[in-house]
N, C-alpha and C positions, 0 to 999 in steps of 0.2 A: 504493500500500500504506500502510495507516494505521500500521503498526508498523515503519516504517523505522528502521534502526539508524544512529546517528551515534556512533561509538566512537573514543575517543582512547587512545593509549598514552602513559603518563607515567611517568618514572622517579620513584623515591621522593623524590629531591632536587628534581625538577621539579614536585612537587605545589605548591610555593610559587608557581609561575608561572601556575597555573590561576586565572583570575579568577572571582568569583561569577557574573557574567553568562555566562561560558563554561560553568561548571558547570551552569547552568540550561538550556543549550542541548544539552548532550550527553545521549545516552540511556544510554551505557555508558562506563565508565572502567576501563581495564586498568592496574594498577599494576605496573611493572617494576622489580625482579623479586623473586619468591620464589626464592632461590638454592638450587640442588641441591648439598648438601654432606653427605658422610658418610651418604648414602642417606636424607636428610631434606630438608625445605624449611626454610630459615632466613630470617628476616625482619628482621635487625638494622637495615638501612637504612630499611625501612618504619617500624619502631618509632621510630627517631630522628626521623622526620618525621610522626609521628602527629598533631601539632598542626595541620598543614595539611590532613590528611585529615579531621579533625573540622570544620574550617572549611568544607570542600567539602560535607560532609554537611549542615551547617546551611544552606548556600546552596541546595541541592537535595536534600531528603530522598528524592525519587523516583529519583535517579540510581542506576543499577545499577553497583556497584563490584566488580570482580573482581581477584583476585590472578593475575598472569601468572607462570607458573613456568618457569624455565630461561632462555631468551633467547639472543641471538646470541653464538656462541663458547663457550657454557656446555656443559660436559660433565656426566656423572653420571646422566642419566636411564636409560641402558642398564643400569647396575649396580643402580640403585635400584628398577627395575621387574622385576628377576628374581623368579621365583615366591616365593623365600624372603624377599624384602625388600618385596614389593609392599604388603602390608597396612599395615605400619608407615609406609611412605612416604606412602600415601594418608592415613593418620591424621595425619601431621605436616602435610600440606597443610590438612586440615580444622581442625587446631588454629589455623592462621593465619586461616582463615575466621572461626572463632569469636572469636579474640582481637580482631579489628578489626571485627567485625560486618559482614562482607562478604556479597556477594550471589552469589558463585560463583567459578569457576575458569576461567582461560584458560591452556591448556597450550601452552607455546612450546618444544617439544622440537626442538632444532636439532642433528641430525636423526636419526630412526631409521635404523639400518643404515649410517650415514655412514662408519663405520670398518670396514665389512665384516662385522659381526656380524648376520647375517640373521635370527637369532631375535628381534631387536628389533622386527621387523614384527608378530609376534604379541603381543609385550609391549606395544606401543603400543595395540593393540586392547583388551587386558586392562586396561590402565591407564584407558582411557576408560570402560569398563564399570564398573570399580571406583569411579571418580570419580562416575559417574552414580548408582550405588547409594548412595554416601555422601551425595551432595547430596539425593537423594530422601528419605533418612532425616532429614536436617537440615531439609528442608521440613516434614515431619510434626511435628518437635519445635518448629517455630516457626509453627504455625497455618496451614500451607499456603502461606506466602510463597514466591514463585517463586525458585528458585536456578538460575543459568545455568551451562552448560558449553559452552565454545568451545575451538577450537584456532587457533593461528597456523600456516598451511600455506604451504610454499614454492611459488613460481610456476615450477617447472621439472619436466621429465619424470621425472628421477631420483627426486624425492620421491614421485610417484605410483607408481613401481615399488617403492619401499621401504616403502610404507604400504598398508594395506588400507582405502582411503577408503570403499568401499562398506559395509564392516562397521562403520566408526566413525561414519558420518554419522547413522544412526538415533538414537544416544544424544546427539548434539550439538544445541544450539539453532541454531548457525550456525558457519560457518568463516570466519576472517579470512585471506583470501588475501594473502600478502605480495607484491603485484604492484608491487614496486619491486626494485631490484638486478637488473632484467631483463638489463641489460648491466653487468657489474662485473668485479672482479679475478679472479673464479673461472674465467672463460672462457679456453680454451687460446690463442686468438688475440686479440691486443690491437688492436681497432678501436674508434674512438670511436662513440658512438651514444646514443640515449635509454635511460634506465634505468627509466622508469615511464610509457611511452607507452601511450595508450589503444588505438590501432590500429597496424598495421604502417606503417612509413615508405613514402613514395611509390615509392621505387626497389626496395623489398622486399629490400634488401641483407641485412637482418637482420629476418626477419618476425615474431619473437616480440613479443607485445603483451598487454595486459590482456584484451582481447576473446578472443584466442587461448587464454589461460589459463582464462578462464571456461568456454569451450566444452569444453576438455579435462576439466575437473572435472565439468561437466554430463554429458559422454559416459560417465563411469564411475559415474554414479548420483547425483550431488549435485544436488538441486533448485535452480533459480535462486533461490528464496526462502530458501535457506540459505547463499547466497554473499554475503559482504561483501568488497568489493575494497579494497585498500590504496592509500593515497596518501602522498607523501613530503614531509616538511617539511625535508629535507636534500638534498644534491646529491652527485654523483660528478664527479671532475675528472681529466682526462688532461693531462699536460704533454709538451712536445716534439712537438707535433702539426704536421704540414705545413700550410702556409698555402694550402690547396686546398679549394675547395667550402665555404668558411666553417668548415672544421675537421671537418665531419661525415663519418663513414664512412672515416676515414683510419687507415692502419696506423701504429702507434706501437711504440717499443721497450720501453716499460714499461707494466704494467697500471695501471688507474685507482686512485685513492685517494679517500677521502671528501673531498668538497669543502666549501665554506662552507654554513652554515645558511641557511635562507631569510631570517632576520633580517639577516644580513650581505649576502646577495644584494640584498635590497630597499633596504637603507640605504647600501651601499657599492658593490657591483659593478655594479648596473644604472645608477645615476646617475653613477658615477665617471668615465666618459669613456674608460676604457681598453678595456672590453669592449663589443662590439656584441651586441645581442639579436636572435635569429632565431626564426622560428616555422615548424614543420613542420605544415602544415594537414592532411596525410593522417594523421599520427600523433597530432595534437592535442597537441603537446608543444613547449616552448621550449628554447632553449639559448643559451649565451653563448660568445663566442670573441674572443680578443684577438690572433690571429695565431700563437699557440703553445700556449695553454691552452684547453681545451674543458670546459665545465661543463654538465651535464645536470640538470634539476630540474623541479619543479612550480611553476606560478604560478597566480594567480587564474583566468585564462582556462582553463587545462587542468583546474583543479578544477571549473569550471562545466560543461565538457564531460563530465567523469566523472559528475557528479551527474545530468545529463540522461540519460546512458547507463544509469545505475542505474534510473531511473524507467521508461525505455522498455523495458528488458530485463526488468523485474520482479525485480531483485535485492533482497537484503535490506537493503543499505545500504553505507556507507563507513566506513573507519577510517583513521587516520593514525599514522605514526611520525615524530617523537616531539614531544610538546607544546612543550617548551622551545626547539625549533629555529625556532619562528615566534613571536617576541615581538611582532611587529607585529599579529598577529591577522588579517591579510589572507587567508591561506589558510584558516584556520578559518572566517572569515565567508563566504568564497566557497563553501565546501563546504556549510555550513549553509544558506545562502540557496538554493543550487541544489537541495538535497534537500527543503526544507520551505517556502520562500517562492515559488520558481519565478519 
């Protein structure tokens, strides 16, 4: 596919860490976050880092830059998209698009109906339709220049039940599947395992995978060429793990926590001698274990396998969270080269 997507998520503060060369290699950049506050989108952090945004624009004028609204742990979308608030909320998002000369909106509503308010399922659809209409009008005002609309979507069944993906997909350019956190602290039982594995592990102890998520979305009507899979520049860590089977698939007393960034993994954990690195060839995923702590993450090899999968499956592309967590550039380069250099 000639229009493969290579999208990065970058916090407003992290814009300073995006090099000119990286800016020229990305197709899309999602700035996190436009914060939902008082039924509006606020952009104080982006405004404070506008200098770096302008540097990125100069490095690659063709880079498609979107505002990502909401984000992990953020509330407010449910109230902001009630019928009486929707128009003003959409307009506040468009004000941010205009202020920074952006190319579209990436809605990261985490997550519709998550608190039991099932009317949010319909609100999610209406928000996407309203965003599309506003962006279409913005396109006309700017000589037909393409404006993008995407969402960040969770990689679990509950999200598919709580959203109407079939109704939303037609107005979207593509969907950023958050195919990480596949195994994390949200699960009822605490077993170690991969959090961003491409395929199920060999023993099928925990069969969820990126491929499984892709097929679930495709089954409800999302074309393969509208699916962008997510990759991780960060890790998850379990402590107090039994020293059995190199730490994988072990029952532990406490849920996982966020582990080190890939920068720390590459520069400290992998070469440090305390941890041993293992590879699950069925899942196409690495992990680290030191006898009591288990760390699951992406490395350049797992990125290369994901890029190959994208090309072979006919998917739209890949995205990653989050840019500042790989200051080595190794994951970034592996993903880019796998998608475009082969």
